N, C-alpha and C positions, 0 to 999 in steps of 0.2 A: 880824110876820106873821100871815097869814089861820091859824088853827087846823086850817082842812080840809085834809087832805091826801087826796090822788087820784094820777091817772098819772105813771109817771116821768116826768124831766123829758125835753126836746129840746135846745135850747139856751137857759139861763138864766143872764144875765152879773148877778154880785152883787158890788159891791166893783169891784175890776179885772180880776176873773178870770171866765171862762165857760165853765159848767158842763153836761155833758150823761151821759145813761146810756140813751139809747133804742137801745140795740144789744143784740145776744145776751146774756142773762144780764143784762145793766145790771138797776142797782135801786139808784132814788135818786129820790126824787119832790120836795123841796122844799129851799131852800137859804137860807141867813140870813146875815150881817155883824153880828158883835161888833166894832166899831174900837177900843173901848177895849184889847183884848184880842188885836186882831187875831188870833183865831179865827173861822174860816167853820165855819157849822152846817149840819149835813147831816140829812135824814132819810129812811130808808129807807122801802119798801113795804113792807107787808105784804104774805104770799101771796094772791093774786090782789086785790089791792089794788083798788078803782075798780069790781069786777062785785058780783054777790049773791052770789059764793062766797066773799068776803072772809074770810079767816080771823086768830087771833093770831099766827102764828109770824115772827119778825121776829130773822135772824142774818146771813144772807147781804146785802151790801154792794157795789156793783161800779161806780165812773163815770168819768169823765175830768175834767180841768179843764186848760185853756191860757189864756195869758197872763201867764204869769210872766216875771218881770224877772230879768235874772243876781245870783244871789246871793239871791234874796227868800224871805225865813223865814215861815212861817205856821202858824198851829195849824188842824187840820180836827179837828170834834168829831161823832159821830153823837150825835143827842141821842133816840134812841128804839132804843137797843139792848135785848136783853131781859136777861136773869142770865144771864150767860155768867162770872161770878167766878172758875170754876175756869180756864176758859181762858184768858182775858188778864191775870190776877189773879196765879194760881199757875203755871200752863204756860208764862206769856210769851210766848203767840202773839203774834207781828207781823205785822200785814196786808202786801200783797203791792203792787211799784207796779214799772210800768216807762213806758217814754217814746218816744214815736213822733215823727219816726224816728229818734235821736240813738240811744238805748239799749232797742231791742225786745225784751228776753231781761227775765221778770219775776225780780223778787228781793224777799225779805226787805226792810222799810222798816229805814234806821241809827235808832238808839236804842230808844225804849221807849213801848209803849204802855201807859193805863193804863183801867180801868172803873172808873166815878164814880154811886154812887147819885144818881138825879135827885129832888127833891122827897122825901114820905114813903114809908117804907115801905109802908104801903099801896099806892101809887102802882106799886110793884113798875118803875118805868123807870129806864134806866142811859144813860151817856153815855160813849161809849167815845175818846177822844184822843190826838192824835200828833202829832210837830211833821214838819215838811216844809222842806228849806232847796234851791230849784230851781239847778240848774248847766246848765241850758240855753236858750235862745231864748225868745222870747215864741212862737214858731208852732211849738214844739213842743207834744203832745198829753200828758200825764202823764195814766197811770191808777192807781188803785190798787180792789185787792179784800180781801174776808176773806182769801179762799185762793188758790190759784194755780187763774185761771178754765181750764173747758173746757167750751166751748158745744155746742148743736147744731151750730151751722156748724164747730165744728172737728173734730166726729166726722164731717162730710159730706167735709170735707176729708181725713180720713187715708182713709176708703172710698173717696175719689177717685185716693189714692194706689196703692189696690189696685183701679185698676178693668182690670188685666190679668187679675187672678186672680176677680174677683168682676164679674157682669155687670150692670147694673142698679140699682135701690135696694135693698138689703139690711140688713133689722134683728135678724135671727136667722144668723149665722156658722157655718159648718160647715167643721171643718179635718180632713181626712184624709189617708193617704198614697194613695189612689187615683190621684192624679196631682200628690200634692203642692201645690192650690190649693183657696181659700176658696169655696164657691158656696152660694149662696140657700138655703133648707131644701125650697123645693120642686123645685130640682134636682139636690141632693144622692140620694143612693138609697135607698128606705124600706125595701132589703131587705138593709140592714146588717146583718151579725150583730155588729159590735163593741160592745165596754160602751161607754156615754156619759157623758161629764164634763159638766156644763153650768153654765156663769159667768154670771151675769147683775150687774146696776150701776145706779146711777142712778136706782132708784124713789125716794129723796131728793134733790130736782136741788142743795140746796147742799151735798152732801158729794161733792166731786170727787176727795178723796185717793182715793176708790173707784176715781173712773174712771181714774187716772193707772195702780192697781194692775192693772184690768182690760188696760190700754192696753201695762202692761209684759207681760201674761200673753198678749198676742197676738202682742205683737214676739218672743217668745220662740217659742211654737210654730211661728212661721215662719223663726224662725232656721235657719241651717246646725250647729249644735251638736247633735250626736248623741242627747244626749236628749232632744231636741225630735223628732228625728227617729223615735228610740221612741216615744216618748207617739202620734206620727200613726200610727204601725203598730199597737200595739195600741188605741187608744182613735178615737172618732168625738168630736173636741172642740167643743163647741158655746159660741158666746158670745152673750151680750146683751147691746151695749154702752151703750145707755144706754134703760132701762125707759121711764121720763118726760119724753120731749124738749120737750111742752108746757110743763111746769114749771120744768124748764131755761133756754128761751127766753125765759120771763115772768120771769127773776130770782129764782124760789120759792125757798124754803131746804127745806121740805119737803112741799108739797103738789102735785098737779096742776092742771091749768087749772080745775078745779071746785071746788079746796080739799078734796079729800080726800088724805089720809093713805094711799097704795094700800097701804103694807105691813102693812097689818091686812084686809086681804081675799082673800088667798090659801086660805082654807080654806072662801071661800064667794063665790068671785068672780062679779061680775054686769057689765052692758052698762055701766056709769061706770067700771068698773077696767080697761078698755084693756089693756094688755098684758099686767097681770098674768092674766086671763082666760086668752090664747094659752100663757103660759108654764106655767100650771099643766094645760093640758088636753095640753100637748106633754111635760110631765112623767107624767102617768097614762100616756099614751101608752108612752113610753118603757120604762115600770115595765113595764106590760101585757105587754111584748115582753121582762120580765126581762133589758131594757138599761139601764137609770140607774144609776149608779154611782158617783155624785159629784156633789152640787148644793153651791155655795156663792154665797152674795149678797153684794155688795163694799159697804162703808158708810164713812162718818167718824165718830171717835168725838171729844166736845166736851169731855168728863167728867175721861177715862183718859188718860196717854202711854203711847207703844207700839204695838206692832199686834197682836191677838189675834183669839181665834175665840170665838163664842158657839152652844154646840152643845145638845144635846137628851139625859136622861137615858134610858138604855135600860135596860129591863127584865132583858136577860140580860149575865150578870159579863163573857161571852167577845164580843157584839157590844158592850158597852161600854167593854171594855180597846181592841178595834179603832179605835172611836169618838175614846175619848185620845190613842190613840197619834199619829193624825193630827196631834195637835198638836206631839207630842214630837219629830215628824220635821221639822213646818213651823219649829221652834227649832233646830233641827240646819242647817237650809239657810235662816236668815236672819238676819242679827246684827237685825233691828228688829222680830222678833219676841220679846211676852213672855209667856212662858210663864203666869206666875204671874195674868195677869188673865185666863185665858181661865177661861169658866162653863159647865160641862156637867150645871148643877142642874135640877132638876125643878123649882123653884119660878122657875126662868130661862124657861120653857116658857108658863107662865100667868100672870105677874106683872102685876098690878095697878098705878097710879102712888097712890101714899099718900094721895092728895087727889085729890078726883073735881069736876071741874068744876061751876059751877051754871051754865055755858050752857045754851042750848034743845038741845030734843032735836034737830035738827038738826044742831047738833055734833057729838053722840054718835053720830048714824049716821055719819059723817067720819073718827067714829075719832080725834079730832082733839084731841090731848093729846099737848103736846113728849115728847119721850124724850129728850133729851141734855142735863138741866141748865137747860135755857132756859125761865124765867117769863114769861109774858103779862102784859098789864094786868089782864084779864080772871079768869086763874086763878091757886093756887096752888098749886105743885106742891113735890116733893121737890128739894132744890138737887142732892141725888148720886144722882137715880135713873139709872139705868143702862142704859136703855130706849132705845137709840139706833136699832132695829128700827123704833121708830113705838111713838106713844103711844095709849092705849086712854080709853074710857070706860066707866062702871057698868053705860050704859043701849043702849051699842053694842050691834048683833046678833052681832059676834064679837068675843069675852070677850078681853081684852089680847092677850098675846101668842100666843095658840093660833094667832089669824089671821097672822101673821108667814111669812115665806115659809121660813126653814129650818124651824120648827114644823111648819107646814101641810104642807110636801111631804114631811117624813119620813111625818106618819100619812096620808099620801093614797096615797101609794107603798110604806111601808114601807125603806124604804132605812136602811141605817147611817149613810153618810156626809152630812149635811143641815148644813151652818153659813152663818152670819151672819160673815166676816170683816169686823173693825171697825179702822180705820185712822185713831191721833188725826191731828187738826189740827197740833200742834203739836210734838212731838217725841218721841224714845225715853226709855223712862225711865231708864235707867242704859247704863253704856258696858257692850261687851260685843262677842266677836267669836264666830267662827263656824270648825271645823275645815275644812281646806283638804280639796279635790277630789282624790280616788283616785287616782293614775295619769293626772293632768292632761297627759300626752303632747302629746296632737293639739291642734292649734291653732285647735281649731274648741270646744274643751271653753271653760266659761265665757268667752265673748263679751263677757259684761256685768261679771259679778262672779268671778274665780278667784281661787286660794288663799287664805289665811285672810283672810277680811271681817272688816271692823270696821266699826261705829255710828259713832262717834267724833265726829264732823264731824256726820252730824246731831242727835247731844248736845248740840253747840256751839253749833248756827247752826239747828236745825230743822229739819224735814222738808221736802226738796223733790222735785219730780215723781220722778226717777231712785231714790229711795231708795221712794217706793211702789212704783213697778215692779219693784222687785227684789223686792218682797213678791209680785207678780203671777207673778215668773217662781218661786219659791220654792214655791209652792201648787202649780205643775203639776210640778215635779221632785220634792215631795213625795209627789204621786199614786203618779210612776212606783217611788220607792225602797219605798213603801208595798205595792204590789200584783206590781211585777214585776221583775226584774234591770236594775239600774243599775252598769253597769261604771266610771260615773266620780261614785259616789255617796260623801258627806261620813259616811255613818254608820259605815264602816268604821273611819274615822279617829276614834270615840268609845270610851267602857270598854264599849257595847253593842255593838260590830263587826257585827252584822249587828242589822234590824228581828225576825224572830222571838223574838231575845234581848229587846226592848223590850216585844215583845206577851206574854211569859211575866213579866216584873217585873210588867206590869199584871194578870193573872189572879189573884184570888186563889187562893192555894193550896187552899183547899177545894173547887176546880171541877176538875173530869176535865177538863186542853187538849185530850185527845184526844177529846172532844164538840167538835161542828163545831156545835151550836145548831140544833134544833128550831126547829117554828115555835110563834115570840112572838108574841099580837096585839097591835099599836100601837093601833088603832082597830078597830071594827066591821067583819069580814072580811079586816083589812087585816095582813099578820101581817111581821114581819122577814125579810129575806132573808138565804140561806143563805154562810156564810162559808167560805172557803180554811181547810184545818187549816194546824197550826203546822208539818208537816213538808214541807207545801206551800211555807209562806213560806219554811224553811230552803232550800229550792232556788233561790228566787229567789237569795241569794248565791253560786249555782257557776255562773260564768259557760260556756256553751257553746263548742263550735267553731267554731259559726257565730252568733256570738252577734250580735242585731240590730242594738243601738247601734255596730258596728262596720261595718255593710252600709249602713244607711241612709243616706239624704242628699237633703236640699231641691232642690226645682227650682231652675235657676238662673235665671228667669225672676222669679220668688217673692222671692227673696233679691234681686235688685236692687230691685225696688219698697221690699221695708219698708226695704233698708237706706238708700233714699234717703227712706222716709217717715220714719222715726225721730227723728233731728235735728229737725227741724221739730216733731212733735207733740209728743215727751217735755221738747224743752227749750226750744221757741218757736211763739208762735200768731198767727193771723192778726190785722190787724188790726180790732180790732172794731166791727162795722158793716159789714162788707166778706165780704158771702153768696158764700159757695163750695159747690160740688157744687148738689147739691139744695136749692133755697128753700125754706126753713121758711114753710109753709102754717098759720094757726092754724086751730085746731079753729071750727067754724061757729059754736059761741055766743059765741066773740070777735071775729068777725070785724063 
């Protein structure tokens, strides 16, 4: 076949099978067939393939096949996979599949996958292979993807199912207890004095685990669980569920439609940086009103197992104790969270890739180095690079991780709690369980996960969407534990007993714990925000006679809508190519 690889395929018949990938998030651009080995060889498109913005990123694939006969056995080979040996050969990630109409639920493929080097070491090209045996008729279409897909159309379906709560297109969701409803940002009250939790996802379009964590957080926040009601009472919860819809729809792995890795430009966003510019403006506005309380950007990680936080190294020991205590509370609230993988080092706030690209200055300006262990054909990188927040370039305007969301938002606003949540594509690190919920007698508590939850199934079979969704729930529950009273906390069933004791154990003995930490500069003109005293935190553990958790309920209409939405979104998805909700409109330069 020709060595030229351009756009994604529409309908291509090779051998006796017909392939397609021209649907939301689809990504396959060429197919060949080796009759001797009964192997179908596929090439996936690079990010922004066929445009002037084409980059070297390639790891996400998603395609459909039809024409199988009953019990037909074939081998598929992705012939231009990046260097993802950790992900496929060490962590044993298996692609996912589903069959329309016979078996529409996504699941991991049976058997194993193997990543093999193609050509010489200098070529840095790999082939991903797996075998498949058809169980369905020739009319069925079988879909395969690197990980559980969640496209722009899926998000629009999700918002359509919230239509009684949201009016019109909503890119920033605001959830509060004013009327227990979601509104768009321009509809929400600008005079609200509640502290704000801001969650964002999908700055990197191929990182669907972070998307499912976002959906889990949204579903929990809308539920009738009294912990969710308490969150709505104390906070304005703001969600940006998909930062990079163009990249998602195009089937890109890490960039937007202009080939830009957006997670390098939070410190100095410009017109080409789209939603990042708006997020930074909002964060600064909230901080100026002293309202921004917690910021978390949700991602996926290819080199490590488990779910974990990247945080910032703070100069104040008391602020740093609060900063890292959030991770400890997360470990109490989710069996999928791996405290040992968390990184709060100063190096991780300004880290560069170990090797520098020899590409043009144009690539440098885009911040386009890989971050999760992938190696391109053009550029050599460290296989153990932990930079899933986005790659960098020595000549780039924004140096290294200083431009990623959690570092830049911290330096621009002075907030203590600014994080990247990383969710492995593959599986948890090891089997563990978490303590039961205290006094879980209310049947509304622990709708998703009650009792002594374990991650054993995820260790054996790999992560599924509901596991990542639980991480999103745990993120919000941990916010309640750390800053307010939680009648149904898990912390009381640990040796710490209270969050205040966790904090006391993390503050160096030489530090005066009565000091609430005065101004500490994090960047010119920006200082760390003041924190509560440990006496205030002790007070969280004592319930009042009119405890907020006992009195708040979600609106019935909201709950009916989200209950209907939860099953299709978390477990099942619309047929690829079937547009729902607001039709995707590509940016002008792609029309």
